[in-house]
N, C-alpha and C positions, 0 to 999 in steps of 0.2 A: 370394209373389214372391220373387223372389232376383235380385240384381244383380251382374254381374260388370264388373272395371275389368280392361281388356285393353291393357297398354302395349308399345310396341314401338319398336325402333330398326333401323337399318340403316347399313352403309358407313361405318362408325366410322375406316376405314383407321389406327388408331393414333393419332388426334389428340384425345389425353387432356391436355395442357397447352395452356391458353388462349392463343391467337393470332388474327389477324384474316384472314378467307379471305373475299371478294367484298364486301369492307365490313362482314362480321358476323364478331361473336366467337364463335369456337368452342371444343370441347377441354375445356368445364368439366367434367370427369369426377367430381370430387367433388361438385359441383352436382347432377349427373344422380343420382349415390348419394343423394343428402341428398334428392333429391325421390322417388325409388324408396322410400328408408324411410321416408318422410313419406306418402305414397298407401297403403302397406301397412298404417300406423299407424290411417289414416285411415277406410280400407274395410276390409270383412270378407273380401271375396275377390277377389285380384290375383293376375294372372298377368302375368309380363314376358317377351318373346320376341324375338330377334335375328336380322334375316333376311339376314345373311353379310356378308362383308368387315370382319371385324373386322381383319386384319391388313394391313400395307404401309402405308406413308406417314409414319413419323416414325422417327426414329432409336431410340426407345425401343422399338417394335416390332423393327426390324430389327437391332439390335445384338444382342437376344436371341432373334434367329429365332423370334418369335412367344410364346416363353415368357413374356414379362414381360405380354404381353398379355391370355393365357391368367389368369396370377396377379388382373390388375386386373379385367378381368371377372368371374371368380369371386366377387369380392367386391361386384358387382352382383348378383349371386343370380339368374341367369335360369332359368325354367323350361323353357326349351328355345331351341336355335338352329341353324339350317341353313348348312353352309358357302358360303361365295361362291367365285368364281373365285381372288381373291388368297388365298384360304386354301390353295390349291393351290402357292401360287408358291415355298413353301420344300421341297417335294417330297412326294409321297403320304406316303410312308413316315414323312417328318415330320409330317405331319399327323396321321398315327394315333396317333404318339407324344404329341402335344398333346392330342390327342382324352380319351387317358389321364389328362391332367393337369385337365382339365375336370372342374369339380364341377357339372356340368349336360348333358344328352343334346343330343348332335349328331347331325339326323335329316338325311338324303336317301333319295329314292326312286328316283334314275335315274344312280348311279355304280354301275359292277359290274366286278368282275376278267372280263377276256373269256376267260380259261382257261376257267372253267367258269358264267359268268354269277353269280355269287356276289355279292350288295350289299355294297359296300363299308360302307356305314353302315346303322345300323338306320333304315327308311324312314319311321317314324312314330313318334308317343309320344301316350298318352294322358294327360293332364294333369287331375289330379282337385283341386278346391277347393271346399271349402263344400259338397259334395253334387253339384255340378256337373263335367261330364265334358266337355273339350275334346280333339276329335281335332285333332291338327296334322300336316300332311305336308310334307316338303321338296322342294323342285324347284331343281335348280339349271342356270345357263345353258349352253348348248353351248360358251361359250368355254372353258371347261375343257377340251375336246379340243384348241386350241393351246395351253394352258400345259402340257399332257403329253405332246405330241408324242413325246419320248424316254423315255416309260414306256409302253410299248407294250401292258403288262396291263390297263391302265387305261381305260374306255370309257364312254360315255353315251347315251342318248338324243339324238339331235341334232335333235328337232323338236317342237314342241308338240302335235303329235298325237300322238305317242307317249307325251308326256308325260300328256296328258289319257287316254289308255286306261290307264297307271299310274293314276293318281289313280283311277278309276272301279273299278279290279280292288280298291286298299285298301277303298274305301268300300264296295264290296262285301262284303269279306270282316269288315272291322274296323270297320264305323261298325255300331252297334247303337241298340237302343231306349233305351239309357242314356246316349248319345251327346247333349250338349244343343246344341254347337256346333262345326263343322266347318273348319278353316282351314287354306288352302294358305299355307306360309310359303317364298317364292321368291325366287330369285335370277337374274332371266331379263329384267328391263328392262320399263318400262310398255307397250312396245308388244307384247311377247309377252304379256304378262299380260293385255292385252285380246283377244289372239289366244287363248289360253286359256281364260279366260273364256267364249268363246262355244261354245267345244268342249264344254263341261261341261253334262251331262246333266242336269236337274234332280234326277231320282233318284238322283244322286249324293250329294246334300244338302250340297253345298259353301255355308259361308255366306260366308266371308270370303276375300279374297285381300291378305295382307301382302308388297307386293314390295321391289324392291331394286334395286341393279345402275346404273341411269342417274342416283341421285341427283336423282329429283324433287322439289321441294318442292310440297305439294299443301293447299291452304287447304281443299277437301270432298272427299270422297272420289267416284271417279268410279264410275257405276254401269254395268257391262255384263253383260248377260244376267242382270239382277237382282242380280249380286253386287258391293258395294263392293271397290274395289281402294284401296290407300292405299300411300302410302309416306312417310316422313320424312326428305328431305334427306339431308345426310351429314355426316362429319367431327363427329360430337356436337353438331352446331348446334340440334339439336331431338328430340323424340320424338313417337310418335302416341300418341293415347289413346282407345280406345273406352270407352263406359259404356253397357252393355247390359243391361237389364232383361228377367226371364223372369217369364211367367204361371205359375199353378199347375200347369198343364199340360207347363211347360218349354219351352213356344212363346216366340218372342222378340216382348216386346209393344213394346218401342222401342229404338233402336241410333241413338246420337250416336258421333260422331268429331270429333276435333279436334287439331290440331298445336300443340305447344306448345315455343316457344322455350326453349333451355336457358342462363338468363342468370342473372348475380348477382341475387339477390333471390327467387327461385323458390323456393328451400329452403336451409335450412342447410347448409353444404358438410360431408360426411362427413369426420371427422377422422382416421379409419383408413384412408380413400382416399387423403386427403390426404398423410398419413405414409407411405405405402405410394410413391405416386407420386414425392413429393420425394425419395425414397431411388433409384429408378431415374432420377430427372431430374439427380440430384449426380455420379452416375457416367457418365453421358453427357456432362454436361455437360464434366468433368474432361478427357474425352476427346476432345471434337468441337467446343468453344466457343474455336475458333481462326480470325482473319480471314484468309478467302484472296484475297479481292479485294475491292476497291471498283469498282462502277460509276458511269458518270456522273449516273445517276439509277436513280429505281426502273423497273424493266422489268417489263411485264405480260405475261400469257397468260390472255386472258380467257375463250377459248371453244377448245373442242379443235377444232372445224370450220371454221377460218378461220387466216388467215396470222396469225401473232404477232410481237410485239420477242422474246420469248424463244424463241420456235420459230426465228426468222430465225438469231439469236446462235448457238442450241447447235447447227444445222445448219451454219452457217458454220466453227464450231470445229472439228469434224469434218472438215470437207471440206478446210480448211486446210493447205498442203503435204501432201496425200495423195495417192495413186496412183491414185484415181478421180475423176470430173469431176462426180458429181450425190450429195449426201446426202439420203436421203430419213429426216427423223427422225421417229418415230411421235408424233403430237399428245399420245396420252395418257401417254407417257413422261414430261412435262412435269407434274408432280404440284401447283406452286405457280400460284397465279392472278397473283403478284406477288412479286417478290425486288428485295432491294437497297433503297439503294445500298451498304451495306454487306452484304459474304457472309460468312458464316462457313463453317467447313467442315461443320456441322450442317445449314446453309441447303442447301448444294450438295449434298449427299447425299438428302436428303428432299426435294428436287426432280427429282431423277433416282434414282429406290431401285432401279431395274429394270437392274444393271449387267450387261451379258453383252458377249460379242463382237459384233465388226462383221464381217459377211460383204461382199465384193465381188463384184458379177456384171455380165454383160455382156449388152445388151439392144439391140435393134435399134430403129432410131426407130419403125418400126409398133407393135412390141410396146410402147415407151413410150408410144405415144397409146393403145393399149388398155388399158393399166394405169390412165392419168389417166381415160379415161372411165370404166371401173370404179369407181374411188374415187369419182369423183363423182356415182354414181348417187344416185337420189331418197332412198335410205335413208341417206345420208349425212349430211343436213340435218335426220334425227332425232336423229344424233348415237350413232349403234348400229352404224357400222360402224368401220373402222381409217381413219383422215385422217393426212396427213403434213406436216411444214414441209419446204420445199425449199430447198437452198442456193442462194447468188447465181449469178445467170446466166441460173436459169430463169424463165421468164414461162407462166403459164398462164392463159387467160380462157375462162370456160364459161358458156355459158346455160342457165339452168334450164328455161326455158319449150320450149326445142326440142330437149334434151339435144345442144347442139351445142360442141365443143372449137373455139373460133373462133381460139385462137392457142395453140400450142405451140412456143415458140422457147427457143434456150440461145444467151446472148450476142448477144442481138438477130437471130439467124438462125431461121427456121422449120426447124424440127427435119424431116429426111426420112426418107422410109420405110426407107430401105437404111444410114442413118447408124447408127453404131456408138457406144453410149454405156457408161460403167462406171457404176455407180450403187451404192452402200452401204446396207444395212440392218442394224439390230441382229438379234441370232440369234433372239430370238423372232417377228418379222417374217419372215425369211430361214425359217425352219422352217413358217411357214403363208402361204408366198407366193402358192400357187397359188389360195388362200382367200380371202385379202387383195388382191391383185391382178388376179384375175381371167384371169390366163396361167398356163399350165402350167408349173411349175418344170421340168419332163422336158423344154420347148419351149427353155428359156433356157439349160440346161444344155448345149444343142448348139453354142451359140456360143462358151463359154468355161466351162472347169470352174470352177465357183464356190469362192472361198476365203478363208480368215480373214485379216483384214489388220490385227485389233487384238484382242487377247483381253479387252480390258475399255477400254468406254466411258469412265467417270468418271476413270479415270486421265488419260486424253488431256484431258478437261474440266478437271481439276484442275490440270494443268501450264499448261494454256493461260492459265487465270484466275489464276494464281500469278504470271506474268510480265507479263501485261498489265493496267495499272490502267486507271481510267477508261473502261471499254469502255461502248458505246452501240449501242443497234441501233431500227432503225424499222422500220414495216411499208411496204414499198416497191411492192407493187400484183404481187408474184411469184404471188399467186393472187386472181385478180378474180372473182368471182360475179356474173353480171348475172340479175337476176330474168326 
């Protein structure tokens, strides 16, 4: 008999320094590193895998365009990782540079160059430890298509059906009698993992799906089509651990999984990791640790699928004294669940790390209603679609059970079909307008040629915060969801 310990993380998002998120301490990277060293010392056969989104979410990451993240993750000595959608944020060419800096394989089976269908990364890797052979296959979310709108040479399979076929091809060609375990390392979200698992034929021999993207905290694995699916939260809150025992015929005799919170006391913090992290932190602190403003109190953003205090504040800031009527600020653009009352420059940048241009478009009332109806479709409440925070004056009432938009008003008056509204969106959302809004962008362009009204969102936010002290915001019923 042989035992394998398979450890895995996902959605680190650059959270390396201790902080409180959702009431939980996160970012204990030296403790994570210490725990990995501890397990590798205690157990004979240990493998560590990362399921994407190592980047984006902290100044330490963004200041060095992910190079600091690769440097830190190299110390964790992962055996394999797959890119997440945020690995593409700094550009595909830069990601390929970072891949060269990584001392671990980065795998993905469904990103390719559109000109010749060449795969961007190695689609799989065989990891051998203690005579055991584990086949890892990487699968990435279709959201990468939105991130790379301007990089036309890059494409991806757009649905799980195509991804399942590719998994079958790899398994048929590269899974051999010496393969003891086949693992899908995915970054497609828990719902898509479920769909993928249902499509996998038993003959493929897939044993596990280690997922990511939806930041799902799991207590036990979820079995679909006999395949356990796991995820381990996000922001270095914890990691997952499989303890797998194989019999003498290399068949799985027992499989146990548990979620391990990364807390002080879990293991002795790795002093080498601590030293490297402190060096990066001292550099960013000297540049970004200055107070921008003070809120009246701590403001929150507890969920991306509801109206929030910070969502209202940011939407209002960008709409204030602007040339457009309504700001639609992406809920996912706000990365902290709470901020304040003291707001430092670092806090501000980490809260809205996706700084880009602001586009203004003209839509009719009828088009706006269609957009809202699309945004509030059933998928939205699973957290897998884009959701928006609306600036003041907007009131939307939606009944889930009947899929009815009961109220769609602006400054107390119901929006008429032929009414014209000027709306604003960040560049990422504008580039994906048709997909995110459910209305063809070409249809909207007929109303008015869209134009850029600001080249950077964060400059507007910083200027507003710096001259307004004691800001407050409340949930006002701009978005009301009836069950």
